[in-house]
LOROMI-825618 format. One record per residue (C-alpha): x, y, z. Coordinates in steps of 0.05 Angstrom, whole numbers. Layout:
BEGIN
PAKOL      X      Y      Z
PAKOL      X      Y      Z
...
# end
This chain:
BEGIN
PAKOL      X      Y      Z
PAKOL     -1      3      0
PAKOL     27     68    -18
PAKOL     17    123     38
PAKOL     23    193     41
PAKOL      1    240     90
PAKOL    -25    322     98
PAKOL    -33    370    153
PAKOL   -105    383    183
PAKOL   -122    444    222
PAKOL   -184    444    268
PAKOL   -207    517    293
PAKOL   -266    525    337
PAKOL   -293    593    353
PAKOL   -336    584    405
PAKOL   -383    625    451
PAKOL   -335    622    508
PAKOL   -266    603    478
PAKOL   -227    595    410
PAKOL   -179    546    406
PAKOL   -146    497    353
PAKOL   -115    425    339
PAKOL    -62    410    279
PAKOL    -71    338    262
PAKOL    -30    291    213
PAKOL    -80    254    167
PAKOL    -52    192    135
PAKOL    -78    176     64
PAKOL    -65    104     35
PAKOL    -73     71    -32
PAKOL    -91      4    -43
PAKOL    -82    -32   -114
PAKOL    -86    -97   -141
PAKOL    -84   -131   -203
PAKOL   -145   -124   -240
PAKOL   -177    -82   -192
PAKOL   -195     -3   -186
PAKOL   -146     29   -133
PAKOL   -179     45    -72
PAKOL   -156    108    -31
PAKOL   -180    120     40
PAKOL   -158    157    108
PAKOL   -111    107    147
PAKOL    -94    142    211
PAKOL   -108    210    251
PAKOL    -59    240    301
PAKOL    -61    302    339
PAKOL     12    338    332
PAKOL    -11    406    367
PAKOL    -63    426    416
PAKOL    -64    508    422
PAKOL    -77    545    486
PAKOL   -155    553    503
PAKOL   -166    630    498
PAKOL   -230    671    508
PAKOL   -272    682    447
PAKOL   -251    761    438
PAKOL   -316    803    431
PAKOL   -326    874    408
PAKOL   -363    922    462
PAKOL   -426    917    422
PAKOL   -427    844    423
PAKOL   -398    829    359
PAKOL   -340    775    350
PAKOL   -272    812    345
PAKOL   -253    784    273
PAKOL   -179    814    278
PAKOL   -167    788    344
PAKOL   -187    718    329
PAKOL   -144    720    271
PAKOL    -86    745    315
PAKOL    -99    680    356
PAKOL    -98    637    298
PAKOL    -33    671    271
PAKOL      3    670    339
PAKOL    -24    595    351
PAKOL     -3    568    281
PAKOL     71    605    299
PAKOL     73    559    363
PAKOL     56    496    324
PAKOL    111    511    276
PAKOL     62    508    212
PAKOL     39    562    155
PAKOL    -23    561    125
PAKOL     11    542     61
PAKOL     25    469     99
PAKOL    -46    454    117
PAKOL    -80    421     67
PAKOL   -149    405    101
PAKOL   -189    417    164
PAKOL   -248    465    185
PAKOL   -261    533    222
PAKOL   -324    524    256
PAKOL   -369    579    289
PAKOL   -404    545    346
PAKOL   -460    561    400
PAKOL   -485    627    414
PAKOL   -423    652    368
PAKOL   -454    630    301
PAKOL   -515    671    324
PAKOL   -467    734    324
PAKOL   -488    786    276
PAKOL   -424    786    242
PAKOL   -411    708    249
PAKOL   -404    697    174
PAKOL   -360    752    157
PAKOL   -320    724    218
PAKOL   -317    655    188
PAKOL   -303    677    119
PAKOL   -245    721    139
PAKOL   -211    672    187
PAKOL   -220    614    134
PAKOL   -187    658     81
PAKOL   -121    658    132
PAKOL   -127    590    157
PAKOL   -104    553     89
PAKOL   -129    539     21
PAKOL   -170    484     42
PAKOL   -198    500    115
PAKOL   -271    496    104
PAKOL   -318    544    137
PAKOL   -374    515    171
PAKOL   -424    528    218
PAKOL   -493    497    239
PAKOL   -512    458    304
PAKOL   -524    399    269
PAKOL   -457    398    243
PAKOL   -428    419    311
PAKOL   -459    358    345
PAKOL   -440    310    293
PAKOL   -368    333    296
PAKOL   -367    338    374
PAKOL   -386    269    383
PAKOL   -336    241    335
PAKOL   -288    286    369
PAKOL   -302    251    436
PAKOL   -303    181    409
PAKOL   -376    165    414
PAKOL   -378    132    352
PAKOL   -319     86    369
PAKOL   -351     64    436
PAKOL   -423     50    398
PAKOL   -386      4    346
PAKOL   -341    -26    394
PAKOL   -392    -40    451
PAKOL   -447    -49    402
PAKOL   -492     -2    447
PAKOL   -527     65    423
PAKOL   -483    119    451
PAKOL   -500    188    453
PAKOL   -451    242    467
PAKOL   -474    311    502
PAKOL   -426    370    481
PAKOL   -436    430    539
PAKOL   -406    492    513
PAKOL   -417    569    540
PAKOL   -486    573    494
PAKOL   -506    509    470
PAKOL   -515    433    493
PAKOL   -503    387    426
PAKOL   -529    323    428
PAKOL   -506    265    381
PAKOL   -531    194    373
PAKOL   -489    135    349
PAKOL   -509     66    331
PAKOL   -452     14    302
PAKOL   -407     79    291
PAKOL   -453    115    250
PAKOL   -492    180    270
PAKOL   -568    174    266
PAKOL   -593    233    307
PAKOL   -572    298    330
PAKOL   -608    359    368
PAKOL   -584    428    405
PAKOL   -609    457    468
PAKOL   -599    530    490
PAKOL   -570    510    547
PAKOL   -493    531    569
PAKOL   -448    553    619
PAKOL   -445    622    593
PAKOL   -518    640    589
PAKOL   -519    669    656
PAKOL   -455    710    667
PAKOL   -430    777    697
PAKOL   -437    830    646
PAKOL   -388    884    633
PAKOL   -418    937    679
PAKOL   -409    887    738
PAKOL   -483    864    734
PAKOL   -512    804    717
PAKOL   -529    775    643
PAKOL   -584    727    633
PAKOL   -594    699    563
PAKOL   -665    713    536
PAKOL   -670    641    523
PAKOL   -673    629    598
PAKOL   -719    689    614
PAKOL   -785    655    614
PAKOL   -758    598    652
PAKOL   -737    634    706
PAKOL   -803    673    714
PAKOL   -837    612    711
PAKOL   -803    580    768
PAKOL   -790    638    811
PAKOL   -718    644    795
PAKOL   -684    713    818
PAKOL   -613    720    803
PAKOL   -587    791    827
PAKOL   -510    778    838
PAKOL   -460    721    845
PAKOL   -448    743    918
PAKOL   -515    738    957
PAKOL   -542    670    984
PAKOL   -613    678    956
PAKOL   -579    689    879
PAKOL   -538    630    896
PAKOL   -593    588    913
PAKOL   -626    613    851
PAKOL   -570    591    807
PAKOL   -574    522    835
PAKOL   -647    516    826
PAKOL   -640    543    753
PAKOL   -579    498    739
PAKOL   -614    432    767
PAKOL   -673    445    718
PAKOL   -634    455    664
PAKOL   -595    388    680
PAKOL   -661    356    682
PAKOL   -680    383    610
PAKOL   -618    347    585
PAKOL   -641    283    615
PAKOL   -708    293    585
PAKOL   -676    305    520
PAKOL   -637    243    517
PAKOL   -699    208    528
PAKOL   -697    186    597
PAKOL   -761    208    622
PAKOL   -833    191    605
PAKOL   -850    257    580
PAKOL   -812    315    549
PAKOL   -834    382    571
PAKOL   -782    426    542
PAKOL   -786    500    533
PAKOL   -795    524    464
PAKOL   -736    578    479
PAKOL   -685    516    500
PAKOL   -696    478    433
PAKOL   -641    508    384
PAKOL   -671    468    325
PAKOL   -708    406    342
PAKOL   -711    347    392
PAKOL   -695    273    388
PAKOL   -742    237    355
PAKOL   -740    181    415
PAKOL   -730    127    365
PAKOL   -657    116    395
PAKOL   -652    109    467
PAKOL   -580    118    499
PAKOL   -549     52    527
PAKOL   -485     90    534
PAKOL   -476    167    550
PAKOL   -409    204    542
PAKOL   -397    284    562
PAKOL   -356    336    530
PAKOL   -350    406    518
PAKOL   -321    467    568
PAKOL   -371    450    623
PAKOL   -363    375    618
PAKOL   -290    391    638
PAKOL   -317    425    699
PAKOL   -358    357    712
PAKOL   -286    327    721
PAKOL   -257    378    766
PAKOL   -268    399    840
PAKOL   -265    465    864
PAKOL   -299    517    919
PAKOL   -295    572    869
PAKOL   -365    566    841
PAKOL   -356    625    791
PAKOL   -284    622    771
PAKOL   -302    634    701
PAKOL   -350    698    717
PAKOL   -410    646    697
PAKOL   -462    589    721
PAKOL   -411    539    684
PAKOL   -386    503    753
PAKOL   -451    499    786
PAKOL   -484    474    722
PAKOL   -425    422    718
PAKOL   -445    400    787
PAKOL   -518    399    778
PAKOL   -510    355    713
PAKOL   -460    307    748
PAKOL   -508    292    804
PAKOL   -563    281    754
PAKOL   -524    230    721
PAKOL   -526    183    782
PAKOL   -599    176    757
PAKOL   -588    155    691
PAKOL   -611     85    668
PAKOL   -552     76    633
PAKOL   -472     71    634
PAKOL   -444    146    635
PAKOL   -374    167    616
PAKOL   -349    231    644
PAKOL   -280    222    646
PAKOL   -255    237    574
PAKOL   -188    260    550
PAKOL   -184    334    542
PAKOL   -268    343    536
PAKOL   -268    414    519
PAKOL   -232    397    454
PAKOL   -284    349    421
PAKOL   -309    399    368
PAKOL   -245    424    348
PAKOL   -216    353    342
PAKOL   -274    337    303
PAKOL   -270    396    260
PAKOL   -191    380    243
PAKOL   -205    304    231
PAKOL   -270    283    215
PAKOL   -295    343    169
PAKOL   -263    309    110
PAKOL   -278    246     66
PAKOL   -236    223      4
PAKOL   -272    218    -63
PAKOL   -273    150   -105
PAKOL   -213    136   -139
PAKOL   -248    137   -210
PAKOL   -256    215   -218
PAKOL   -255    248   -279
PAKOL   -229    321   -289
PAKOL   -204    369   -340
PAKOL   -176    439   -346
PAKOL   -210    453   -272
PAKOL   -171    504   -222
PAKOL   -174    466   -152
PAKOL   -189    481    -95
PAKOL   -261    495   -105
PAKOL   -299    533    -47
PAKOL   -372    541    -26
PAKOL   -403    507    -79
PAKOL   -480    506    -70
PAKOL   -511    432    -75
PAKOL   -568    424   -122
PAKOL   -597    354   -128
PAKOL   -651    374   -181
PAKOL   -629    389   -255
PAKOL   -683    438   -265
PAKOL   -650    485   -211
PAKOL   -585    488   -250
PAKOL   -574    565   -275
PAKOL   -510    603   -302
PAKOL   -488    603   -223
PAKOL   -432    555   -200
PAKOL   -457    496   -167
PAKOL   -449    423   -156
PAKOL   -499    371   -184
PAKOL   -513    319   -136
PAKOL   -533    257   -168
PAKOL   -547    186   -123
PAKOL   -555    145   -188
PAKOL   -558     71   -192
PAKOL   -506     23   -161
PAKOL   -488     -9   -231
PAKOL   -520     32   -291
PAKOL   -507     11   -363
PAKOL   -468     52   -406
PAKOL   -529     73   -446
PAKOL   -557     94   -380
PAKOL   -493    135   -363
PAKOL   -493    162   -426
PAKOL   -562    190   -425
PAKOL   -551    215   -361
PAKOL   -492    252   -387
PAKOL   -538    281   -441
PAKOL   -584    308   -392
PAKOL   -535    337   -353
PAKOL   -507    377   -413
PAKOL   -577    397   -439
PAKOL   -597    425   -361
PAKOL   -530    464   -357
PAKOL   -536    504   -421
PAKOL   -532    576   -392
PAKOL   -475    543   -342
PAKOL   -435    526   -404
PAKOL   -447    586   -443
PAKOL   -421    621   -381
PAKOL   -358    578   -383
PAKOL   -374    564   -312
PAKOL   -334    498   -281
PAKOL   -386    436   -283
PAKOL   -380    396   -220
PAKOL   -419    334   -216
PAKOL   -426    292   -146
PAKOL   -441    220   -150
PAKOL   -452    171    -89
PAKOL   -447    114   -130
PAKOL   -379     92   -168
PAKOL   -385    109   -237
PAKOL   -357    179   -239
PAKOL   -305    156   -296
PAKOL   -351    127   -340
PAKOL   -399    192   -332
PAKOL   -341    235   -335
PAKOL   -320    211   -406
PAKOL   -388    213   -433
PAKOL   -390    284   -408
PAKOL   -324    301   -438
PAKOL   -353    276   -508
PAKOL   -408    321   -499
PAKOL   -373    386   -470
PAKOL   -339    436   -511
PAKOL   -261    428   -517
PAKOL   -216    448   -459
PAKOL   -289    457   -421
PAKOL   -270    464   -345
PAKOL   -303    401   -306
PAKOL   -293    350   -253
PAKOL   -337    286   -235
PAKOL   -328    251   -175
PAKOL   -360    197   -135
PAKOL   -364    161    -69
PAKOL   -395    231    -38
PAKOL   -460    236    -11
PAKOL   -490    306     -8
PAKOL   -561    340    -18
PAKOL   -591    408    -35
PAKOL   -579    465     11
PAKOL   -507    430     29
PAKOL   -443    461      7
PAKOL   -382    429    -16
PAKOL   -306    440    -20
PAKOL   -263    403    -65
PAKOL   -189    399    -50
PAKOL   -125    389    -94
PAKOL   -114    323   -121
PAKOL    -76    268    -78
PAKOL    -54    197    -78
PAKOL    -18    209   -153
PAKOL    -86    252   -172
PAKOL   -123    187   -166
PAKOL   -172    222   -116
PAKOL   -191    292    -82
PAKOL   -204    314    -11
PAKOL   -275    337     -2
PAKOL   -312    372     50
PAKOL   -390    369     56
PAKOL   -420    422    103
PAKOL   -478    463    124
PAKOL   -470    543    136
PAKOL   -519    562    189
PAKOL   -510    628    223
PAKOL   -565    652    272
PAKOL   -613    595    253
PAKOL   -614    609    177
PAKOL   -579    575    122
PAKOL   -529    612     81
# end
């Protein structure tokens, strides 16, 4: 087997903290007589973990993009890497940061500096998936043969991902986090709007972090929030979770976890004992205590002693955001990398704008079927072709070489196109395609969502 490797960066700009990891991703090429070469990821190793620093904010509450970029520059220098050396990875805006007014501009600015193929990503579903992978919940579910949920509790949100036999089957996100009640710049107390109705309904009055009544109220609030996480996991007869606490949707209840793992900054607090309840200027420590107490009533195995739980999402972003295409890709006169292409499943939606046409197709189509498909694609893409915009076709099944050859015959001479397979995407996803690897046999691909403030971009 031939091998090569690439450096990957995972950058997490969260509600509370910003940090990154640098990893080495191993790529293997398996070839056999009379068989199509297989290109796959063989290894993942973290080489560098940055300092964990508070996410810098401007006085108006927006993310300070220049300060975030400066943090990344400094950590790259500590790691001894330059943006040019980083060939894959992701910068992801998570938690409440994804709802900041300038989140999309920040992530775009940071990804431009971070490296040519560092994908910009955001969205609670993606964050849940990446944190679960980064925490190893997928591996646990596969090794133990049991449904495993990871609960990633950060400063602004709690992301839950459910894995069965190594695959993510469900995700959800709650507006529960350690920074939703915190000291404000004027030494008062900030309470997130998502918690106000809950506080009113339960007689919770938090005036400061100093008086006994307020501290009792904080314990009461955190106890309620801990119970909401338990409800969301499906461990209660009824789900009575307030609408304001639901970021996107709840779990269906189809999968009841037999193992629960915890990650995120609040999870890190669950592992440590401290008498300083407000060491971070928020309710994170008390929330961790109440969740830890509540897990004693969970009807399943609970794992809280993970290594570096605060880094689960950033490790996921650096190691699990990328796929490798099949080794039968076909391309010509195309400039790579390509970033942020919107995915389209229906040929009727193709216009003169750049896009990635996603086709599921049959597993083993006949040549006639492939040729007919190529004709339909070229016909639907007349405006695109007249505009000389690169034609990008993404297949789930393994026939991109045959389709690419048929497309080449129908397209104008030297027309830029790429046809690749082994990748599953859908409408409203976005896709990044990197430079060829493994002797030009495959390309790295990131299929992603871009969701800021609850709206797709």
